[in-house]
N, C-alpha and C positions, 0 to 999 in steps of 0.2 A: 216015296215017292222018289220021280229019278234025278231031283238035284239034291235029296238027300231025306232024313226025318221027316214025316209028317207030325207034325203036333197041332193040338187044339190053341188058340188063346189062351186059354188057363194055363196051359202046361210048358206055353213059351215062357207066359209072365213068371211063373213060379221058376224056370230053370235060370233065367236071369236074374230074377232076386235072390236065389241059390248061390251062382255063380259069383254075381257081384258082392255079395255078403250085405249086413243091415245100413250100412254107411252109401258107398257108391250107387244100390239099387234105388237111394228116393234120389237119384238124380235122374234127368231129363239126358238124351245123348250128348244131346249138345255141351252140356253144361260137364257131365265126365272128360271129352275129350278137352274142353277147356282145362277142365283137371291136369288131365295128362300130357297134354301140351305142356306145362308147367315142368313135367318130368325132364332127368337128362337120361340120356341113353339104358343106365345101369340099371336105372331106377324101372324104365320099361320092361327090361328085360326082366327081371326080378317080379314085377305084377305078372307079369304074364306065366310065369311060374306059380301062380297061387290057384287058376283055376282057369277051364277052357272059355269060360264068356272073357275074362281078364283079358285072356291070350287074344282075344279077338280084338278087342277094343285098344291093346296095347303095340297093336300088331298093326293096328290105321295107317296106313299108306300116308298120309299128309302128316302124321306125326313124326315118320320117318323121314321125310323128306324135307321138314324145317330141322332135325337135328343134322341130317346130311349137308346145309347149305350155309349151318351156324358153324359147323364146327371143321367144314373144308372146302380147300377152294373150288368154288363150281367152275373156274377152266381147265385143274389140272386132273378131278375126280372123274374117275370113271365108273359108268353104270353098270349093274350088274341084272340087270331085269325087273330086279324093286327096287327100293328105298332103305328099307329093313336090311335085305341082303348088301345092297348098296355100302351105306351103315358099316356095316360086322366087316365085309371084304377091305374098305379106307380105312378103318380104324385098325388092322390088323395087318395090311401091307407091309409091314417090317418082319412080322411072322411067319416062318416056314410052315403052317401047317394047313390043313385044306379041314375047310368045314360041310359036312355034312347034314343039313336042315332037314328034318323031317318034319311033313304034315302033320299037321294033330287031325285026324277023320271024326266027323258025327260033330261035328260044333255045333250045330243046331243054333245059331243065337240069330236072331231078327233082328235087326236093325235098320233099314232105312235108310240112316244116314254111313255107316258101315259101305252098303252096298252101292250108294250114289256114283262116286267112281268109275262102277266096271258097272252100273246101269247106263252111265255117258257116255264109254270108251263104247261099248256095243250100240247106239243108237244111227240106224242109218242117217246120214247129214242129203237133205234135199240138195241136190245138181246146181239146181239155179242160185241156193248161198253160194255156192263153190266160183261160180262164172265169174261174176262181179269184182273189181279189185277196189276196196272200199278204204285201204288202210295208204295213206301221202307217205310216198318214198322221198 
């Protein structure tokens, strides 16, 4: 398909099980992200190297946003397009090195939870929602 590989439901489930392994594949997405939310940046990075599927989960923006707010001062932290990139660049700001992140192609990970932020950011906002001032200032 246009957006990537087309898999049957059974193929998608099999790829998830193979990519997450025997322990993580038994968890629902919500539980898996809760567990990953307890990991530090180094652990998430290591997990992301284990498989394309774990890369997708360990790269979830909400995990990296939480780490960025936990580890850096929000008032002085520069944002670099994604929370994972923001974390990396702020963590290594003192080093004179340039990171060349490569995108992993053909992830074929099907998870409503992983793609919900993208979906929400692309919804059209009804004009009437934006017309009224509903926050006391």
